[in-house]
Backbone as JSON Lines, residues from 0, in Angstrom:
{"i":0,"aa":"M","n":[0.85,-1.18,0.0],"ca":[0.0,0.0,0.0],"c":[0.89,1.23,0.0]}
{"i":1,"aa":"S","n":[0.51,2.21,-0.77],"ca":[1.32,3.43,-0.86],"c":[0.98,4.39,0.28]}
{"i":2,"aa":"R","n":[1.93,5.28,0.57],"ca":[1.72,6.28,1.62],"c":[0.52,7.17,1.31]}
{"i":3,"aa":"S","n":[0.23,7.38,0.03],"ca":[-0.89,8.26,-0.33],"c":[-2.23,7.67,0.09]}
{"i":4,"aa":"Q","n":[-2.31,6.37,0.34],"ca":[-3.56,5.75,0.78],"c":[-3.81,5.96,2.27]}
{"i":5,"aa":"W","n":[-2.78,6.22,3.07],"ca":[-2.95,6.33,4.53],"c":[-3.89,7.45,4.95]}
{"i":6,"aa":"P","n":[-3.77,8.67,4.42],"ca":[-4.72,9.7,4.84],"c":[-6.16,9.29,4.54]}
{"i":7,"aa":"R","n":[-6.38,8.65,3.41],"ca":[-7.73,8.21,3.04],"c":[-8.23,7.15,4.02]}
{"i":8,"aa":"L","n":[-7.37,6.2,4.4],"ca":[-7.76,5.17,5.35],"c":[-8.05,5.76,6.72]}
{"i":9,"aa":"G","n":[-7.23,6.73,7.14],"ca":[-7.45,7.38,8.43],"c":[-8.79,8.1,8.47]}
{"i":10,"aa":"R","n":[-9.1,8.84,7.42],"ca":[-10.39,9.54,7.37],"c":[-11.54,8.54,7.33]}
{"i":11,"aa":"L","n":[-11.37,7.45,6.59],"ca":[-12.4,6.42,6.52],"c":[-12.64,5.81,7.89]}
{"i":12,"aa":"A","n":[-11.58,5.45,8.6],"ca":[-11.73,4.83,9.91],"c":[-12.38,5.78,10.91]}
{"i":13,"aa":"L","n":[-11.99,7.05,10.89],"ca":[-12.58,8.01,11.8],"c":[-14.06,8.22,11.47]}
{"i":14,"aa":"A","n":[-14.4,8.28,10.2],"ca":[-15.81,8.44,9.8],"c":[-16.62,7.24,10.25]}
{"i":15,"aa":"I","n":[-16.07,6.03,10.11],"ca":[-16.77,4.83,10.56],"c":[-16.97,4.87,12.06]}
{"i":16,"aa":"T","n":[-15.94,5.26,12.82],"ca":[-16.06,5.33,14.27],"c":[-17.17,6.28,14.68]}
{"i":17,"aa":"L","n":[-17.17,7.47,14.12],"ca":[-18.16,8.48,14.51],"c":[-19.56,8.08,14.08]}
{"i":18,"aa":"A","n":[-19.7,7.55,12.87],"ca":[-21.02,7.15,12.39],"c":[-21.55,5.94,13.15]}
{"i":19,"aa":"S","n":[-20.66,5.08,13.61],"ca":[-21.09,3.86,14.28],"c":[-21.45,4.09,15.75]}
{"i":20,"aa":"A","n":[-21.0,5.18,16.34],"ca":[-21.25,5.41,17.76],"c":[-22.74,5.35,18.08]}
{"i":21,"aa":"A","n":[-23.57,5.97,17.26],"ca":[-25.01,5.96,17.52],"c":[-25.62,4.59,17.3]}
{"i":22,"aa":"A","n":[-25.01,3.79,16.44],"ca":[-25.56,2.48,16.11],"c":[-24.92,1.35,16.91]}
{"i":23,"aa":"L","n":[-24.1,1.65,17.88],"ca":[-23.37,0.62,18.61],"c":[-24.26,-0.46,19.2]}
{"i":24,"aa":"P","n":[-25.39,-0.15,19.87],"ca":[-26.21,-1.24,20.41],"c":[-26.69,-2.2,19.32]}
{"i":25,"aa":"A","n":[-27.06,-1.7,18.17],"ca":[-27.52,-2.57,17.09],"c":[-26.36,-3.4,16.54]}
{"i":26,"aa":"L","n":[-25.18,-2.81,16.38],"ca":[-24.03,-3.56,15.89],"c":[-23.68,-4.71,16.82]}
{"i":27,"aa":"A","n":[-23.76,-4.47,18.11],"ca":[-23.39,-5.49,19.08],"c":[-24.29,-6.71,18.98]}
{"i":28,"aa":"Q","n":[-25.48,-6.56,18.41],"ca":[-26.42,-7.65,18.31],"c":[-26.46,-8.25,16.91]}
{"i":29,"aa":"T","n":[-25.62,-7.76,16.0],"ca":[-25.63,-8.24,14.63],"c":[-25.09,-9.66,14.58]}
{"i":30,"aa":"P","n":[-25.88,-10.63,14.06],"ca":[-25.38,-12.0,13.97],"c":[-24.17,-12.07,13.05]}
{"i":31,"aa":"G","n":[-23.26,-12.97,13.39],"ca":[-22.12,-13.21,12.52],"c":[-20.94,-12.3,12.75]}
{"i":32,"aa":"T","n":[-21.02,-11.36,13.69],"ca":[-19.87,-10.51,13.96],"c":[-18.93,-11.23,14.92]}
{"i":33,"aa":"A","n":[-17.64,-10.94,14.78],"ca":[-16.65,-11.57,15.64],"c":[-16.74,-10.99,17.04]}
{"i":34,"aa":"S","n":[-16.4,-11.79,18.03],"ca":[-16.47,-11.34,19.41],"c":[-15.23,-11.81,20.15]}
{"i":35,"aa":"T","n":[-14.75,-10.99,21.08],"ca":[-13.64,-11.4,21.93],"c":[-14.0,-11.05,23.36]}
{"i":36,"aa":"A","n":[-13.49,-11.8,24.29],"ca":[-13.73,-11.53,25.7],"c":[-12.38,-11.34,26.38]}
{"i":37,"aa":"T","n":[-12.39,-10.68,27.52],"ca":[-11.16,-10.45,28.25],"c":[-11.32,-10.94,29.68]}
{"i":38,"aa":"A","n":[-10.21,-11.1,30.4],"ca":[-10.25,-11.58,31.77],"c":[-9.71,-10.55,32.75]}
{"i":39,"aa":"T","n":[-9.73,-9.27,32.4],"ca":[-9.26,-8.21,33.28],"c":[-10.45,-7.63,34.03]}
{"i":40,"aa":"P","n":[-10.44,-7.66,35.37],"ca":[-11.59,-7.15,36.13],"c":[-11.94,-5.7,35.78]}
{"i":41,"aa":"G","n":[-13.23,-5.46,35.52],"ca":[-13.7,-4.11,35.24],"c":[-13.51,-3.67,33.8]}
{"i":42,"aa":"F","n":[-12.89,-4.51,32.98],"ca":[-12.62,-4.19,31.58],"c":[-13.3,-5.21,30.69]}
{"i":43,"aa":"A","n":[-14.07,-4.74,29.71],"ca":[-14.69,-5.64,28.74],"c":[-14.47,-5.08,27.34]}
{"i":44,"aa":"S","n":[-14.18,-5.97,26.41],"ca":[-13.9,-5.6,25.03],"c":[-14.59,-6.61,24.13]}
{"i":45,"aa":"K","n":[-15.29,-6.11,23.11],"ca":[-15.99,-7.0,22.2],"c":[-15.9,-6.48,20.78]}
{"i":46,"aa":"Q","n":[-15.43,-7.32,19.86],"ca":[-15.45,-6.96,18.44],"c":[-16.91,-7.0,17.99]}
{"i":47,"aa":"V","n":[-17.38,-5.9,17.43],"ca":[-18.77,-5.85,16.98],"c":[-18.89,-5.89,15.46]}
{"i":48,"aa":"L","n":[-17.77,-5.73,14.77],"ca":[-17.79,-5.81,13.31],"c":[-16.38,-6.04,12.79]}
{"i":49,"aa":"V","n":[-16.26,-6.94,11.83],"ca":[-15.01,-7.14,11.09],"c":[-15.4,-7.08,9.62]}
{"i":50,"aa":"A","n":[-14.77,-6.16,8.86],"ca":[-15.17,-5.96,7.46],"c":[-13.97,-5.66,6.59]}
{"i":51,"aa":"P","n":[-14.05,-6.03,5.31],"ca":[-12.97,-5.7,4.38],"c":[-12.99,-4.22,4.04]}
{"i":52,"aa":"I","n":[-11.89,-3.76,3.43],"ca":[-11.78,-2.38,2.95],"c":[-11.7,-2.46,1.42]}
{"i":53,"aa":"T","n":[-12.59,-1.78,0.76],"ca":[-12.61,-1.8,-0.7],"c":[-11.26,-1.36,-1.27]}
{"i":54,"aa":"G","n":[-10.69,-2.19,-2.12],"ca":[-9.45,-1.83,-2.8],"c":[-8.19,-2.04,-1.99]}
{"i":55,"aa":"V","n":[-8.31,-2.52,-0.74],"ca":[-7.13,-2.75,0.1],"c":[-7.23,-4.19,0.6]}
{"i":56,"aa":"E","n":[-6.68,-5.11,-0.17],"ca":[-6.84,-6.54,0.12],"c":[-6.13,-7.02,1.39]}
{"i":57,"aa":"T","n":[-5.09,-6.32,1.83],"ca":[-4.3,-6.79,2.97],"c":[-4.79,-6.26,4.32]}
{"i":58,"aa":"K","n":[-5.79,-5.38,4.31],"ca":[-6.27,-4.75,5.56],"c":[-7.75,-5.05,5.76]}
{"i":59,"aa":"Q","n":[-8.19,-4.86,7.02],"ca":[-9.6,-4.92,7.35],"c":[-9.9,-3.92,8.45]}
{"i":60,"aa":"V","n":[-11.19,-3.58,8.59],"ca":[-11.65,-2.69,9.65],"c":[-12.27,-3.55,10.74]}
{"i":61,"aa":"V","n":[-11.91,-3.27,11.99],"ca":[-12.48,-3.98,13.13],"c":[-13.03,-2.93,14.08]}
{"i":62,"aa":"L","n":[-14.34,-2.97,14.36],"ca":[-14.94,-2.09,15.36],"c":[-14.98,-2.82,16.68]}
{"i":63,"aa":"V","n":[-14.52,-2.15,17.74],"ca":[-14.43,-2.76,19.06],"c":[-15.16,-1.88,20.08]}
{"i":64,"aa":"S","n":[-16.12,-2.48,20.76],"ca":[-16.82,-1.81,21.86],"c":[-16.06,-2.12,23.15]}
{"i":65,"aa":"V","n":[-15.76,-1.09,23.93],"ca":[-15.0,-1.25,25.17],"c":[-15.76,-0.61,26.31]}
{"i":66,"aa":"S","n":[-15.78,-1.27,27.46],"ca":[-16.32,-0.66,28.67],"c":[-15.34,-0.85,29.81]}
{"i":67,"aa":"L","n":[-15.28,0.16,30.69],"ca":[-14.38,0.15,31.83],"c":[-15.13,0.61,33.07]}
{"i":68,"aa":"A","n":[-15.07,-0.15,34.13],"ca":[-15.63,0.27,35.41],"c":[-14.75,1.38,35.98]}
{"i":69,"aa":"P","n":[-15.29,2.2,36.88],"ca":[-14.46,3.24,37.51],"c":[-13.18,2.63,38.1]}
{"i":70,"aa":"G","n":[-12.04,3.23,37.77],"ca":[-10.74,2.77,38.27],"c":[-10.12,1.63,37.49]}
{"i":71,"aa":"A","n":[-10.86,1.0,36.58],"ca":[-10.33,-0.14,35.82],"c":[-9.44,0.34,34.67]}
{"i":72,"aa":"S","n":[-8.53,-0.54,34.27],"ca":[-7.61,-0.26,33.16],"c":[-7.68,-1.37,32.12]}
{"i":73,"aa":"A","n":[-7.44,-1.0,30.89],"ca":[-7.24,-1.99,29.83],"c":[-5.84,-2.55,30.01]}
{"i":74,"aa":"P","n":[-5.63,-3.79,29.65],"ca":[-4.25,-4.3,29.67],"c":[-3.42,-3.53,28.64]}
{"i":75,"aa":"A","n":[-2.14,-3.38,28.88],"ca":[-1.26,-2.76,27.9],"c":[-1.28,-3.64,26.64]}
{"i":76,"aa":"H","n":[-1.41,-2.98,25.48],"ca":[-1.55,-3.72,24.23],"c":[-1.14,-2.85,23.05]}
{"i":77,"aa":"M","n":[-1.15,-3.46,21.86],"ca":[-0.92,-2.74,20.62],"c":[-1.7,-3.45,19.52]}
{"i":78,"aa":"H","n":[-1.77,-2.8,18.36],"ca":[-2.51,-3.34,17.23],"c":[-1.6,-3.37,16.0]}
{"i":79,"aa":"P","n":[-1.8,-4.36,15.09],"ca":[-1.0,-4.4,13.86],"c":[-1.55,-3.45,12.81]}
{"i":80,"aa":"G","n":[-1.87,-2.26,13.23],"ca":[-2.43,-1.22,12.38],"c":[-2.91,-0.08,13.27]}
{"i":81,"aa":"D","n":[-3.46,0.93,12.66],"ca":[-3.86,2.12,13.4],"c":[-5.18,1.93,14.13]}
{"i":82,"aa":"C","n":[-5.33,2.67,15.25],"ca":[-6.54,2.64,16.08],"c":[-7.08,4.06,16.2]}
{"i":83,"aa":"Y","n":[-8.36,4.21,15.88],"ca":[-9.06,5.5,16.02],"c":[-10.2,5.26,16.99]}
{"i":84,"aa":"G","n":[-10.25,6.04,18.07],"ca":[-11.26,5.79,19.09],"c":[-12.01,7.03,19.5]}
{"i":85,"aa":"S","n":[-13.2,6.8,20.04],"ca":[-14.03,7.87,20.58],"c":[-14.51,7.46,21.97]}
{"i":86,"aa":"V","n":[-14.47,8.41,22.89],"ca":[-15.02,8.19,24.22],"c":[-16.5,8.56,24.14]}
{"i":87,"aa":"L","n":[-17.37,7.59,24.35],"ca":[-18.81,7.83,24.28],"c":[-19.36,8.28,25.63]}
{"i":88,"aa":"E","n":[-18.81,7.72,26.72],"ca":[-19.23,8.09,28.07],"c":[-18.01,8.02,28.99]}
{"i":89,"aa":"G","n":[-17.93,8.96,29.94],"ca":[-16.87,8.94,30.93],"c":[-15.61,9.66,30.51]}
{"i":90,"aa":"V","n":[-14.52,9.39,31.28],"ca":[-13.21,10.02,31.05],"c":[-12.13,8.96,31.2]}
{"i":91,"aa":"I","n":[-11.2,8.92,30.23],"ca":[-10.07,8.0,30.33],"c":[-8.77,8.78,30.4]}
{"i":92,"aa":"E","n":[-7.75,8.11,30.92],"ca":[-6.39,8.59,30.76],"c":[-5.73,7.62,29.78]}
{"i":93,"aa":"L","n":[-5.24,8.16,28.68],"ca":[-4.59,7.36,27.64],"c":[-3.09,7.5,27.79]}
{"i":94,"aa":"R","n":[-2.41,6.36,27.87],"ca":[-0.95,6.34,27.93],"c":[-0.44,5.63,26.68]}
{"i":95,"aa":"V","n":[0.37,6.33,25.9],"ca":[0.92,5.81,24.66],"c":[2.44,5.87,24.75]}
{"i":96,"aa":"Q","n":[3.11,4.79,24.34],"ca":[4.57,4.73,24.38],"c":[5.19,5.99,23.79]}
{"i":97,"aa":"G","n":[6.06,6.66,24.55],"ca":[6.78,7.82,24.05],"c":[6.03,9.13,24.16]}
{"i":98,"aa":"Q","n":[4.81,9.13,24.73],"ca":[4.02,10.35,24.86],"c":[3.63,10.59,26.31]}
{"i":99,"aa":"E","n":[3.31,11.83,26.62],"ca":[2.78,12.16,27.94],"c":[1.36,11.61,28.06]}
{"i":100,"aa":"P","n":[0.95,11.13,29.24],"ca":[-0.44,10.7,29.41],"c":[-1.39,11.87,29.16]}
{"i":101,"aa":"R","n":[-2.58,11.57,28.66],"ca":[-3.56,12.64,28.45],"c":[-4.95,12.13,28.78]}
{"i":102,"aa":"R","n":[-5.78,13.06,29.2],"ca":[-7.17,12.75,29.55],"c":[-8.07,13.04,28.37]}
{"i":103,"aa":"I","n":[-9.02,12.13,28.14],"ca":[-9.94,12.26,27.03],"c":[-11.34,11.99,27.56]}
{"i":104,"aa":"A","n":[-12.25,12.94,27.34],"ca":[-13.6,12.87,27.9],"c":[-14.62,12.52,26.81]}
{"i":105,"aa":"A","n":[-15.83,12.23,27.27],"ca":[-16.94,11.92,26.36],"c":[-17.04,12.99,25.28]}
{"i":106,"aa":"G","n":[-17.2,12.55,24.03],"ca":[-17.29,13.46,22.91],"c":[-15.96,13.76,22.25]}
{"i":107,"aa":"E","n":[-14.87,13.26,22.83],"ca":[-13.54,13.48,22.27],"c":[-13.0,12.19,21.67]}
{"i":108,"aa":"S","n":[-12.01,12.32,20.79],"ca":[-11.45,11.17,20.1],"c":[-9.93,11.15,20.21]}
{"i":109,"aa":"Y","n":[-9.35,10.04,19.79],"ca":[-7.9,9.86,19.85],"c":[-7.48,8.9,18.74]}
{"i":110,"aa":"A","n":[-6.19,8.85,18.46],"ca":[-5.63,7.93,17.49],"c":[-4.31,7.41,18.02]}
{"i":111,"aa":"T","n":[-4.05,6.13,17.79],"ca":[-2.75,5.54,18.12],"c":[-2.24,4.82,16.87]}
{"i":112,"aa":"L","n":[-0.95,4.9,16.64],"ca":[-0.35,4.27,15.48],"c":[-0.18,2.77,15.7]}
{"i":113,"aa":"G","n":[-0.06,2.05,14.61],"ca":[0.13,0.61,14.68],"c":[1.42,0.23,15.38]}
{"i":114,"aa":"N","n":[1.35,-0.89,16.11],"ca":[2.5,-1.49,16.79],"c":[3.14,-0.58,17.82]}
{"i":115,"aa":"V","n":[2.36,0.34,18.4],"ca":[2.84,1.21,19.48],"c":[2.06,0.83,20.75]}
{"i":116,"aa":"P","n":[2.77,0.4,21.81],"ca":[2.08,0.03,23.05],"c":[1.28,1.19,23.62]}
{"i":117,"aa":"H","n":[0.07,0.87,24.11],"ca":[-0.77,1.87,24.75],"c":[-1.69,1.19,25.76]}
{"i":118,"aa":"Q","n":[-2.29,2.02,26.61],"ca":[-3.15,1.53,27.69],"c":[-4.03,2.68,28.12]}
{"i":119,"aa":"F","n":[-5.24,2.38,28.58],"ca":[-6.12,3.43,29.08],"c":[-6.79,2.99,30.36]}
{"i":120,"aa":"T","n":[-7.1,4.0,31.19],"ca":[-7.69,3.78,32.51],"c":[-8.9,4.7,32.67]}
{"i":121,"aa":"N","n":[-9.95,4.19,33.29],"ca":[-11.11,5.02,33.64],"c":[-10.71,5.84,34.87]}
{"i":122,"aa":"V","n":[-10.59,7.14,34.71],"ca":[-10.17,8.02,35.8],"c":[-11.36,8.77,36.41]}
{"i":123,"aa":"G","n":[-12.57,8.42,36.0],"ca":[-13.76,9.08,36.52],"c":[-14.5,8.21,37.52]}
{"i":124,"aa":"E","n":[-15.67,8.67,37.89],"ca":[-16.49,7.96,38.87],"c":[-17.67,7.23,38.25]}
{"i":125,"aa":"V","n":[-17.77,7.27,36.91],"ca":[-18.84,6.58,36.19],"c":[-18.2,5.62,35.18]}
{"i":126,"aa":"P","n":[-18.94,4.61,34.74],"ca":[-18.4,3.7,33.73],"c":[-18.02,4.43,32.45]}
{"i":127,"aa":"V","n":[-17.01,3.92,31.76],"ca":[-16.56,4.46,30.48],"c":[-17.03,3.52,29.38]}
{"i":128,"aa":"R","n":[-17.46,4.13,28.26],"ca":[-17.75,3.38,27.04],"c":[-16.94,4.0,25.91]}
{"i":129,"aa":"L","n":[-16.24,3.15,25.16],"ca":[-15.43,3.58,24.03],"c":[-15.87,2.81,22.79]}
{"i":130,"aa":"L","n":[-15.65,3.41,21.64],"ca":[-15.78,2.7,20.38],"c":[-14.48,2.92,19.62]}
{"i":131,"aa":"N","n":[-13.77,1.82,19.35],"ca":[-12.5,1.89,18.65],"c":[-12.65,1.3,17.25]}
{"i":132,"aa":"T","n":[-12.05,1.97,16.28],"ca":[-11.99,1.47,14.91],"c":[-10.54,1.15,14.61]}
{"i":133,"aa":"L","n":[-10.28,-0.11,14.32],"ca":[-8.93,-0.56,14.01],"c":[-8.82,-0.81,12.51]}
{"i":134,"aa":"V","n":[-7.78,-0.31,11.89],"ca":[-7.45,-0.62,10.5],"c":[-6.21,-1.49,10.61]}
{"i":135,"aa":"V","n":[-6.41,-2.81,10.47],"ca":[-5.35,-3.77,10.78],"c":[-5.11,-4.73,9.63]}
{"i":136,"aa":"E","n":[-3.98,-5.42,9.72],"ca":[-3.62,-6.43,8.73],"c":[-4.51,-7.65,8.87]}
{"i":137,"aa":"K","n":[-5.02,-8.15,7.76],"ca":[-5.8,-9.38,7.76],"c":[-4.92,-10.54,8.2]}
{"i":138,"aa":"G","n":[-5.52,-11.49,8.89],"ca":[-4.8,-12.69,9.26],"c":[-3.98,-12.58,10.52]}
{"i":139,"aa":"R","n":[-3.95,-11.41,11.14],"ca":[-3.24,-11.23,12.41],"c":[-4.25,-10.87,13.49]}
{"i":140,"aa":"P","n":[-3.99,-11.22,14.73],"ca":[-4.9,-10.79,15.8],"c":[-4.98,-9.27,15.82]}
{"i":141,"aa":"A","n":[-6.19,-8.74,16.03],"ca":[-6.4,-7.29,16.03],"c":[-5.74,-6.6,17.23]}
{"i":142,"aa":"T","n":[-5.57,-7.34,18.31],"ca":[-4.96,-6.8,19.53],"c":[-3.91,-7.77,20.03]}
{"i":143,"aa":"Q","n":[-2.76,-7.24,20.42],"ca":[-1.67,-8.06,20.9],"c":[-1.18,-7.53,22.24]}
{"i":144,"aa":"P","n":[-0.87,-8.38,23.22],"ca":[-0.34,-7.91,24.5],"c":[0.97,-7.14,24.3]}
{"i":145,"aa":"A","n":[1.22,-6.21,25.19],"ca":[2.46,-5.42,25.14],"c":[2.89,-5.06,26.55]}
{"i":146,"aa":"S","n":[4.13,-4.63,26.67],"ca":[4.62,-4.1,27.95],"c":[3.97,-2.74,28.18]}
{"i":147,"aa":"A","n":[3.84,-2.36,29.43],"ca":[3.24,-1.06,29.77],"c":[3.99,0.06,29.07]}
{"i":148,"aa":"P","n":[3.25,1.03,28.52],"ca":[3.9,2.15,27.83],"c":[4.78,2.97,28.79]}
{"i":149,"aa":"T","n":[5.89,3.46,28.28],"ca":[6.75,4.37,29.05],"c":[6.93,5.64,28.27]}
{"i":150,"aa":"R","n":[7.25,6.71,28.97],"ca":[7.47,8.01,28.31],"c":[8.84,8.15,27.8]}
């Protein structure tokens, strides 16, 4: 894939994330969508859609619904492609390898590059809901464990 395709893919993934936020409950109930479960207390993650990208045979889009109880954290992880996310409810602290931690509230979005360790924590007093759009390589797990991010 050429570098000129990346801006188009980024805009596509962000548009899918924002458009899907309102339809998240319906997507979660769509038969035939891939699902994943986690074993971290207070953290739940579920793939709600896996779809091809027109004209890009080596990539796919994966929509992931995430919820975090107050004080809970996602395990440190990375993706074999870019991640575009929106906070639908609550406030998270996002830690990305090589960057200062930052807080992101409901209505705000973020992006992390492929193969860069990151982690997020619910820093509020209410549950957090996120919708992440991953543009990842086909045939590889969408999420991979990683060491905790450092600055």
